[in-house]
C-alpha positions in Angstrom: 142.7 109.2 100.0 143.8 108.2 96.5 141.0 106.1 94.9 142.4 105.9 91.4 142.5 102.5 89.6 146.2 102.6 89.2 146.8 103.2 92.9 144.4 100.4 93.7 146.3 97.9 91.4 149.6 99.1 92.9 148.3 98.5 96.4 147.2 94.9 95.6 150.6 94.2 94.1 152.3 95.5 97.3 150.0 94.2 99.9 149.0 90.4 100.0 146.4 91.2 102.6 144.7 93.8 100.4 144.8 91.3 97.5 143.1 88.6 99.6 140.5 91.2 100.7 139.7 92.2 97.1 139.5 88.6 95.9 137.3 87.6 98.8 135.0 90.6 98.2 134.7 89.9 94.5 134.1 86.2 95.3 131.2 87.2 97.6 129.8 89.4 94.9 130.0 86.6 92.4 128.3 84.2 94.9 125.6 86.8 95.5 124.9 87.1 91.7 124.9 83.3 91.5 122.7 82.5 94.6 120.6 85.6 95.2 119.9 87.1 91.7 117.9 84.0 90.5 115.2 85.1 92.9 114.5 88.0 90.6 113.8 85.8 87.6 112.3 82.7 89.3 108.7 83.7 88.7 109.3 84.8 85.2 110.8 81.4 84.3 108.2 79.2 86.1 105.3 81.0 84.5 107.0 80.4 81.1 107.2 84.0 80.1 110.9 83.5 79.3 113.2 80.5 78.9 115.8 80.0 81.7 118.8 81.1 79.6 117.0 84.2 78.3 115.9 85.2 81.8 119.4 84.7 83.2 120.9 86.9 80.6 118.2 89.5 81.2 118.9 89.4 84.9 122.7 89.7 84.4 122.3 92.8 82.3 119.9 94.6 84.7 121.9 93.6 87.7 124.9 95.3 86.1 122.8 98.4 85.4 121.3 98.4 88.9 124.7 98.4 90.6 126.2 101.1 88.2 123.3 103.5 88.0 121.8 103.4 91.5 125.3 103.6 93.2 126.0 106.7 91.1 122.7 108.3 91.9 122.3 107.3 95.6 125.0 105.4 97.5 123.1 105.6 100.9 123.1 101.8 101.3 126.9 101.6 100.7 127.4 104.3 103.3 125.3 102.4 105.9 127.3 99.2 105.4 130.7 101.1 105.6 129.7 102.8 108.8 128.0 99.9 110.5 131.0 98.7 112.5 134.3 100.2 113.7 137.3 97.9 113.3 139.5 100.1 115.5 142.6 102.2 114.8 144.9 99.4 113.7 144.2 99.2 110.0 146.3 96.1 109.5 144.1 94.2 112.0 141.0 95.8 110.5 141.9 94.4 107.0 142.5 91.0 108.5 139.1 91.1 110.3 137.4 92.2 107.0 138.9 89.1 105.3 137.5 86.9 108.0 134.0 88.5 107.6 134.1 87.9 103.9 135.3 84.3 104.3 132.4 83.5 106.6 129.9 84.7 103.9 131.3 82.5 101.2 131.3 79.4 103.4 127.7 80.0 104.6 126.2 81.0 101.2 127.8 78.1 99.3 126.6 75.6 101.9 123.0 76.9 101.9 122.8 77.1 98.1 123.9 73.5 97.8 120.6 72.5 99.2 118.7 74.9 97.0 117.6 77.2 99.8 117.7 80.9 99.1 120.2 82.7 101.2 120.3 86.2 102.5 123.8 87.5 101.6 122.7 90.9 103.1 122.3 89.4 106.5 125.4 87.2 106.0 127.4 90.3 105.3 126.1 92.2 108.3 126.6 89.2 110.6 130.1 88.7 109.3 131.1 92.3 109.8 129.6 92.3 113.3 131.3 89.1 114.3 134.7 90.4 113.1 134.3 93.8 114.9 133.4 92.0 118.2 136.5 89.8 117.7 138.8 92.8 117.5 137.3 94.8 120.4 136.4 91.8 122.6 133.0 93.5 123.1 130.1 95.2 121.3 132.1 98.5 121.4 132.8 98.2 117.6 129.2 98.0 116.6 127.5 101.2 115.5 124.0 100.9 117.0 122.6 103.8 115.1 123.5 102.2 111.8 122.9 98.6 112.9 119.3 99.4 113.9 118.6 99.9 110.2 119.0 96.2 109.8 116.0 95.7 112.1 114.0 98.3 110.1 114.9 96.5 106.9 113.9 93.1 108.3 110.4 94.4 109.2 110.1 96.4 106.0 111.0 93.5 103.7 108.6 91.1 105.5 105.6 93.4 106.2 105.7 95.7 103.2 106.7 92.9 100.8 103.7 90.8 101.8 101.3 93.8 102.0 102.3 95.3 98.6 102.2 91.9 96.9 98.7 91.3 98.3 97.4 94.8 97.4 98.8 94.8 93.8 97.6 91.3 93.0 94.2 92.0 94.5 94.0 95.2 92.4 95.0 93.4 89.2 92.4 90.7 89.9 89.6 93.3 90.3 90.6 95.3 87.2 90.9 92.2 85.0 87.9 90.3 86.4 85.7 90.7 83.3 88.4 90.7 80.7 89.2 88.0 78.2 91.7 85.6 79.8 93.7 85.0 76.7 94.3 88.7 76.0 95.3 89.4 79.6 97.7 86.5 79.5 99.4 88.0 76.5 99.6 91.3 78.3 101.0 89.9 81.5 103.6 87.8 79.7 105.2 91.1 78.6 104.5 92.8 81.8 106.2 90.1 83.8 109.3 90.4 81.7 109.3 94.1 82.6 108.8 93.1 86.3 111.7 90.7 86.2 113.9 93.4 84.7 112.9 95.9 87.4 113.5 93.3 90.1 116.9 92.5 88.7 117.8 96.2 88.5 116.8 96.7 92.2 118.7 93.6 93.3 121.8 95.0 91.8 121.1 98.4 93.4 120.7 96.9 96.9 123.1 94.1 97.1 125.7 95.6 94.8 126.0 98.7 97.0 126.5 96.6 100.1 129.6 94.9 98.7 130.9 98.1 97.1 130.8 99.6 100.6 132.9 96.7 101.9 135.5 96.9 99.1 135.7 100.7 99.6 136.3 100.1 103.3 139.2 97.7 102.5 140.8 100.3 100.2 140.6 102.8 103.1 142.2 100.4 105.5 145.1 99.9 103.1 145.5 103.7 102.9 145.8 103.9 106.7 142.3 105.3 107.2 139.7 103.8 109.5 136.6 105.4 107.9 135.2 106.3 104.4 132.8 109.0 105.7 132.5 111.8 103.1 134.4 110.0 100.4 133.0 109.5 96.9 132.9 106.0 95.4 134.9 106.0 92.1 133.2 104.9 88.9 135.7 102.2 88.1 134.8 100.5 91.4 131.1 100.5 90.5 132.0 99.0 87.1 134.2 96.3 88.6 131.5 95.2 91.1 128.6 95.3 88.6 130.6 93.2 86.0 131.4 90.5 88.6 127.8 90.4 89.8 126.6 90.2 86.2 128.9 87.2 85.5 127.7 85.5 88.7 124.1 85.9 87.7 124.8 84.4 84.3 125.9 81.2 86.0 122.3 80.8 87.1 120.8 79.0 90.1 118.3 76.4 89.0 117.7 74.9 92.4 116.8 78.3 93.8 114.6 79.2 90.9 112.7 76.0 91.5 112.4 76.6 95.3 111.2 80.2 95.0 109.2 80.1 91.8 107.7 76.6 91.8 107.7 75.0 95.3 106.5 77.9 97.5 103.5 79.1 95.4 102.1 78.0 92.1 101.9 81.2 90.2 100.1 82.4 87.1 101.4 85.2 84.9 99.5 88.1 86.6 100.6 86.8 90.0 104.2 86.7 88.9 104.0 90.2 87.6 102.4 91.4 90.9 105.1 89.7 93.0 108.0 91.2 90.9 106.7 94.7 90.7 105.8 94.9 94.4 109.1 93.5 95.5 111.0 96.0 93.2 109.0 98.8 94.7 110.0 97.8 98.3 113.7 97.5 97.3 113.6 101.0 95.6 112.1 102.5 98.8 114.7 100.9 101.0 117.6 101.9 98.7 116.5 105.6 98.7 116.5 105.7 102.5 119.8 103.7 102.9 118.1 100.7 104.6 119.9 97.4 103.8 117.3 94.8 103.2 117.4 91.2 102.0 116.2 90.8 98.4 115.3 87.2 99.2 113.1 88.4 102.1 111.4 90.9 100.0 110.7 88.7 97.0 109.5 85.7 99.0 107.3 87.9 101.1 105.8 89.4 98.0 105.1 86.0 96.6 103.4 84.9 99.8 101.3 88.1 99.7 100.3 87.2 96.1 99.4 83.6 97.0 97.3 84.8 100.0 95.0 86.7 97.6 93.4 83.4 96.6 93.8 81.5 99.8 96.4 80.9 102.5 96.6 77.2 101.5 98.0 78.3 98.1 101.3 78.8 100.0 103.6 75.9 100.6 104.5 76.6 104.2 107.0 73.8 104.3 109.3 75.7 101.9 108.6 79.0 103.8 109.6 77.3 107.0 112.9 76.1 105.5 113.7 79.6 104.4 112.8 81.1 107.7 115.1 78.7 109.5 117.9 79.6 107.2 117.4 83.3 107.9 117.2 82.7 111.6 120.5 80.8 111.6 122.3 83.4 109.4 123.1 85.9 112.0 124.6 83.6 114.6 126.1 81.2 112.0 127.9 83.8 110.0 128.7 85.9 113.0 130.3 82.9 114.8 132.3 81.8 111.8 133.5 85.4 111.3 134.4 85.8 115.0 136.5 82.6 115.0 138.2 83.2 111.7 139.1 86.8 112.7 140.8 85.5 115.9 142.6 82.8 113.9 143.7 85.2 111.1 145.0 87.8 113.6 146.9 85.1 115.5 148.5 83.8 112.3 149.1 87.1 110.4 
């Protein structure tokens, strides 16, 4: 398959369906950078280690690097997403179904972000692809169970490991710094939390960027008449394109989400923010290496809850946690249904 930039541009000029697919994919990447990336810097801002604008620029830069570097080193997550569903042998229908899946993600994510509730674009993407595949086959035949089960692993990993690692790291920091001068430790953790926010932003780009690169690569394959991307190398220009769009999306910010994650759920101090960021980044790194798609929102909020639980469970605002959990629970059926319906409509019209 020709994966050169010139052939890609020529394909968009010749095929309106491919053009729509690309624009929708880039739109979803932009929305992801806008709604999901603020989770990475929320704690850094609310503990006043960095101003909002500085933190957003930091996050944009490291999201860009995360997409570019991690995809080049290990593209296991992109492969998992590309092989999760089978859209059948009709590549024209497959491209239309892919458009429907992407459309459902944009609708769902923008609606949730309007209320300042963190969304899981990872689960929105998976639900959208699954709903579209079911629409094409009229059954679950198009769902690759061996790859899809990694979503369940990721859900458990992000919740359990995120909470546990946040609790362990924060507890360790508390014990080590117990007899130290508070003013000196605050200065140290101010710098350490900036490092943690950068690490979290880098791993957000590595995880979420790869998921959407996988989708865009799949769309290119459909245009070339191929039903799979197994064994194909992702071109560098595609990594650059996706990382730039995510970086721009991140620069837009997401003040409601920053407030919801960093201020409303748990009142954090600098050492707690550092513990949450570093433990969440570790979980995302582990998941990326093994090709497990996880929600960065799940991971970060679970780590924050683990950090808050070190002092007492009452330090966690369970009202906010409940709202987030309800959003996550509705993501699979909500995006899946929208994608299923839109795939049927698009195929009937086009």
